[in-house]
N, C-alpha and C positions, 0 to 999 in steps of 0.2 A: 614598766607601766607606773604611771604617776599616782601619787598617794591622793586619796579621795579628797575631793575639793580643791585641787592644785591644778595649774597647767605647766606642761612641758615648756610651751613657748608664750613668751609675755604678750598679753592681748594687744598691744601697740607695736608689735614687732614690725610688720611690715611698713607701718605709718612713720616708725622711726628711722627705717632705713632707704626711704624715698629719696630724701636728699644726697645720701651718697650715690644712689642710683643715677640720680639727675645729674651730677657731677660728671659721670662718665660719657654725657651726651655731648661731644663737642660739634656735632654737626647740626645743620639746620634742615627743614625740609617744609614743604607746602603740602598740606591735603586737599584733596579734590573728590566730588561726588562724579562719577563717569557721566557724560553726556549720553543720551540714547539718539541714535538717528545720525543722518549725514549732519556735515558743518552747515552753519548758515550761510546763505550768498546774498548781498556779498558779506564778507567775513566783517565783523566790528573791529574796531581798533583794538580792543581789550580782550579780544577772542583768544583764548588759550585751549590747544587741543585737548589738553588732560581732562578737561571737564568743568563743572563749577567749583570754585574755591569754597572749603567750608572751614580751612584754618590755615594761616600761614606763620612761618618763621617759628615752628615747632622744633625745640630741641631734639635730636635723634641721634641714634649710635647705629653705625652699619657694620655688618660683617658678612661676607660670602659664607654659603652654607654649602653649596655644592660647585664643583667644577662646570665650565660650560659644557652644555650636553646637547648635540645636533640630532635634529629628527627631520621628517618630511612630512608635512601636512598639507593636503589637496594639491601634490605638486610642488609645494613651497618648500626648500630647505630654509630652516630654521635654527636659531641656537639660543639657548635661554640657561638662566641660571639662577637659582633660589637663592635670597638674602635674609637675613634677620635683621628687623629694624625694630630697634627699641626707641619708645618714646614715653615721656611722663604719663604715670597712669591716670592723671585728670584729664588727659588729652580727650577730645570729642570723641563719641563713638565712632568705629569705622566699621564697614561690611567687609566680608570676603567673598570669594567665589569668581564667576566670570563676569559679574557687575561690581565687583570690590572695590573699594576705595582706591584712589590713584594716589601713590607718594611720588613727588618730585623732590628731588633732591637738590638742595640750592647752594649749600655750602658744606665743605669737607675740606680735611687736609690733604686727602688723596685728590689729585686733579683730575683723576678720571671718573669721579662720581659725581660732580655737580652737573644738573642737566639730565640726567637720567630719570626716566620715567618708570616706575615699578606698580604693580598691581598686586593689591592684598589678597593672598590667597587662603591664608589661615590667623586665625586672632587666637593668642594661646591665652588660656586662663589658668588660675591656679589658687589655692585655699591662702597661702603666703605668698604675696607678689608685691614687688617693689617697681615694677614699670610695666608698661602694657607693651608685649612681645607679639611683633606682626612678622609672618611670614610672607614674601612678596616674591612676585617673578619677574625677571627682566628679558624680554625678548630682546636679543642683541641686534636681529635684523632690522628693528624699528628704534633703536637708541644707538647712543655712542659706542662703537664698537670697543671691545676690551682691548 
Protein backbone atom coordinates (compact mmCIF):
# COMPACT_ATOMS: atom_id res chain seq x y z
CA UNK A 1 0.00 0.00 0.00
CA UNK A 2 1.46 3.39 -0.93
CA UNK A 3 2.11 6.09 1.61
CA UNK A 4 -0.60 8.67 2.04
CA UNK A 5 -0.46 11.35 -0.71
CA UNK A 6 1.88 9.27 -2.91
CA UNK A 7 1.41 7.26 -6.12
CA UNK A 8 3.04 3.95 -6.96
CA UNK A 9 2.83 4.69 -10.69
CA UNK A 10 4.02 8.08 -11.95
CA UNK A 11 1.16 10.14 -13.47
CA UNK A 12 3.00 10.33 -16.83
CA UNK A 13 3.81 6.59 -16.95
CA UNK A 14 1.64 5.80 -20.00
CA UNK A 15 2.61 8.94 -21.90
CA UNK A 16 6.30 8.29 -21.22
CA UNK A 17 6.14 4.75 -22.67
CA UNK A 18 4.07 5.52 -25.78
CA UNK A 19 7.12 6.34 -27.98
CA UNK A 20 8.71 2.99 -27.06
CA UNK A 21 5.49 1.15 -27.95
CA UNK A 22 5.29 3.12 -31.22
CA UNK A 23 8.85 1.97 -32.04
CA UNK A 24 7.67 -1.66 -32.09
CA UNK A 25 5.08 -0.95 -34.80
CA UNK A 26 6.99 -1.90 -37.93
CA UNK A 27 3.99 -2.47 -40.21
CA UNK A 28 1.49 -0.11 -41.81
CA UNK A 29 -2.27 -0.41 -42.10
CA UNK A 30 -5.28 1.50 -43.35
CA UNK A 31 -8.54 1.82 -41.41
CA UNK A 32 -11.98 1.80 -43.00
CA UNK A 33 -15.56 2.19 -41.85
CA UNK A 34 -17.42 -0.72 -43.44
CA UNK A 35 -19.92 0.27 -46.11
CA UNK A 36 -23.38 -1.13 -45.67
CA UNK A 37 -25.28 -2.53 -48.59
CA UNK A 38 -24.12 -3.83 -51.96
CA UNK A 39 -21.26 -2.39 -53.99
CA UNK A 40 -22.24 0.51 -56.27
CA UNK A 41 -22.74 -0.13 -59.98
CA UNK A 42 -20.81 0.71 -61.97
CA UNK A 43 -17.87 0.50 -59.58
CA UNK A 44 -16.07 3.84 -59.20
CA UNK A 45 -12.40 3.73 -60.13
CA UNK A 46 -11.34 4.42 -56.53
CA UNK A 47 -13.78 1.93 -54.96
CA UNK A 48 -12.34 -0.22 -52.18
CA UNK A 49 -14.45 -3.16 -50.99
CA UNK A 50 -13.14 -2.63 -47.45
CA UNK A 51 -15.33 0.47 -47.06
CA UNK A 52 -14.85 4.20 -46.58
CA UNK A 53 -11.27 5.14 -45.61
CA UNK A 54 -10.90 6.86 -42.24
CA UNK A 55 -7.09 6.74 -41.82
CA UNK A 56 -4.21 5.52 -43.99
CA UNK A 57 -0.58 4.69 -43.34
CA UNK A 58 -1.15 3.97 -39.64
CA UNK A 59 1.84 2.31 -37.92
CA UNK A 60 0.87 -1.09 -36.53
CA UNK A 61 2.15 -4.34 -35.07
CA UNK A 62 0.38 -7.63 -35.83
CA UNK A 63 0.60 -11.03 -34.17
CA UNK A 64 -1.59 -14.12 -34.43
CA UNK A 65 -3.53 -14.92 -31.27
CA UNK A 66 -5.13 -18.18 -32.36
CA UNK A 67 -4.44 -20.94 -34.82
CA UNK A 68 -6.74 -21.15 -37.83
CA UNK A 69 -10.10 -22.57 -36.79
CA UNK A 70 -12.55 -24.17 -39.20
CA UNK A 71 -16.33 -24.00 -38.93
CA UNK A 72 -19.38 -24.32 -41.14
CA UNK A 73 -21.83 -21.40 -41.31
CA UNK A 74 -24.93 -21.60 -43.49
CA UNK A 75 -23.48 -24.68 -45.23
CA UNK A 76 -20.31 -22.74 -46.09
CA UNK A 77 -16.99 -23.99 -44.70
CA UNK A 78 -14.97 -21.11 -43.30
CA UNK A 79 -11.62 -20.74 -41.61
CA UNK A 80 -10.79 -17.84 -39.34
CA UNK A 81 -7.99 -16.68 -37.09
CA UNK A 82 -7.77 -13.90 -34.54
CA UNK A 83 -4.91 -11.41 -34.44
CA UNK A 84 -3.79 -8.70 -32.06
CA UNK A 85 -3.22 -5.46 -33.96
CA UNK A 86 -1.71 -2.59 -32.01
CA UNK A 87 -1.80 1.00 -33.27
CA UNK A 88 -0.68 4.28 -31.67
CA UNK A 89 -2.95 5.38 -28.85
CA UNK A 90 -3.78 8.64 -30.65
CA UNK A 91 -5.21 6.76 -33.67
CA UNK A 92 -8.76 7.65 -34.65
CA UNK A 93 -11.47 5.86 -32.71
CA UNK A 94 -12.39 2.45 -34.03
CA UNK A 95 -15.51 0.37 -33.51
CA UNK A 96 -15.87 -3.34 -32.84
CA UNK A 97 -18.37 -6.04 -33.66
CA UNK A 98 -20.27 -7.19 -36.72
CA UNK A 99 -19.96 -3.74 -38.32
CA UNK A 100 -16.55 -3.11 -36.76
CA UNK A 101 -13.79 -1.06 -38.30
CA UNK A 102 -11.87 -2.77 -41.09
CA UNK A 103 -8.06 -2.97 -40.82
CA UNK A 104 -6.27 -3.51 -44.13
CA UNK A 105 -2.61 -4.44 -43.74
CA UNK A 106 -0.49 -2.62 -46.31
CA UNK A 107 3.11 -3.21 -45.21
CA UNK A 108 4.78 -5.90 -43.10
CA UNK A 109 8.01 -7.87 -43.00
CA UNK A 110 5.94 -11.07 -43.29
CA UNK A 111 5.04 -11.36 -47.00
CA UNK A 112 1.75 -13.15 -46.12
CA UNK A 113 0.26 -10.15 -44.29
CA UNK A 114 0.04 -7.23 -46.76
CA UNK A 115 -3.36 -7.18 -48.43
CA UNK A 116 -5.17 -8.98 -45.62
CA UNK A 117 -8.44 -7.43 -44.55
CA UNK A 118 -9.31 -7.85 -40.87
CA UNK A 119 -12.43 -6.84 -38.92
CA UNK A 120 -12.13 -5.37 -35.42
CA UNK A 121 -14.08 -7.56 -33.00
CA UNK A 122 -12.85 -6.01 -29.74
CA UNK A 123 -11.04 -2.85 -28.62
CA UNK A 124 -8.94 -3.30 -25.47
CA UNK A 125 -8.89 -0.59 -22.79
CA UNK A 126 -6.91 -0.16 -19.58
CA UNK A 127 -5.94 2.28 -16.85
CA UNK A 128 -2.28 2.35 -17.92
CA UNK A 129 -2.08 2.07 -21.69
CA UNK A 130 0.76 2.66 -24.13
CA UNK A 131 -0.95 1.67 -27.39
CA UNK A 132 -4.44 0.87 -28.67
CA UNK A 133 -4.90 -2.92 -28.82
CA UNK A 134 -7.41 -4.28 -31.34
CA UNK A 135 -8.57 -7.88 -31.51
CA UNK A 136 -9.36 -8.61 -35.14
CA UNK A 137 -10.71 -11.55 -37.11
CA UNK A 138 -9.46 -12.79 -40.46
CA UNK A 139 -11.80 -14.92 -42.52
CA UNK A 140 -9.31 -16.92 -44.60
CA UNK A 141 -11.91 -17.93 -47.16
CA UNK A 142 -12.24 -14.27 -48.14
CA UNK A 143 -8.58 -13.23 -47.81
CA UNK A 144 -5.19 -14.50 -48.81
CA UNK A 145 -4.92 -18.11 -47.68
CA UNK A 146 -2.28 -18.73 -45.03
